[in-house]
N, C-alpha and C positions, 0 to 999 in steps of 0.2 A: 504494500500500500504506500503510495507516494506521501510525502510529508504534508502536502496541502490537504489530501484526502484524510490523513490521520487527524489533522487539526479540526477538520469539519466533523469527523466522527466523534471526537472528544467533545466538541461544542454541542453537538446534538444530544449526546448522552447526558452531559451536564444539564442541558436545558430540560430534558425529561425529568431528571432528578429534582431540579429547581421547581418545576411546575407541580410535581407530585407532593413535595414537602410544603410548598406554599399553600396548596389546596388543603392538605392535612391540617395545617396551622390556621385554616380559615381566614386567609389574608387575600385581599385583592391585589392586583399588580400595583395599583395606585398606593394602597396602604403600605405594602412592602417597600415600594420606592421611597415613600416619605420616611419610613423608619430607617432605611439604609442610606438616605441622602442621595438617592438616584431618581432620575425621571422614570415614570412608569413605562415609557417606550423602551428604555434601556432594559428593564425587566423583561418586556415582551420579546425584544431581540435576543436576549440571552436564552429565554425559554424556547425560542424557535431555532436555536443553534446558528443564528446569523452572526453572532459575535463569540469570540473566545474570551472567556472570563479572565480578567487580570486577578492576581493574587490579592491585592488590596480590596477589590470588589467582592471577591469570594468571602473574605473575612467580614466585610460590612454586611453582606446578605445573610451570612450564617448568624452573625450577632443579632441582626434585626429579627430573625426568626427564632432565636434562642436555641440553635442546634449546633452541634459540633461541625466545623468546616468539612471534615471528612465525609459526613453524611451526603453532602452535595457531590462528592466524588465517587459515590458508591458504584461499584462495577467498572471503574476505569483504572486499569493497572498497566504498568510498563513491564514487559516481559523480555528477558534476554535468554533465548534458547541456547542450550549448550550443544555444541561447542562454538556456535556462531558468536562473533564479537559484537554484533550490533543487535539492538532490540527493537521492539515495536509495541504499540498499544494493543491491549487485549481488552475485550469487553465481555462482561458476564454479570451474574446476579450476586456475586460475592463482594463483600466489603474489602477495603484495603486493610491488610494486616496492621494491627496497632503496634506490634513489636518488629524490630528488624529481623531479616532472615538470619539463620544461624551462620551462614558464611560471611555476613557483614561484619560480625565480631572478629573473625579471623583476618579479614582484610585490614581492619583498624589496628590490630595488635601485632 
């Protein structure tokens, strides 16, 4: 998958997560935008996958909905298959692990 396609796929998955959580929290796009200091059209563009969310925007949106930022990234992971040196995004229904992989400790030490 090309880099541009990967970015679009990430934006679309993020958007689905955002919409699902916003609705669960019973917030309109306008109310969420006010709470996150964003225009409601920005929320709409993020939900439609028309924009890739910046990290500061992710933090603001998560805070405005009182959810952990990782919940908005649910199902979006970076996978490096062995023995290939490069990775790619993978999409699924599982959450991002909260602790580092076991081999991350070995690389640090």
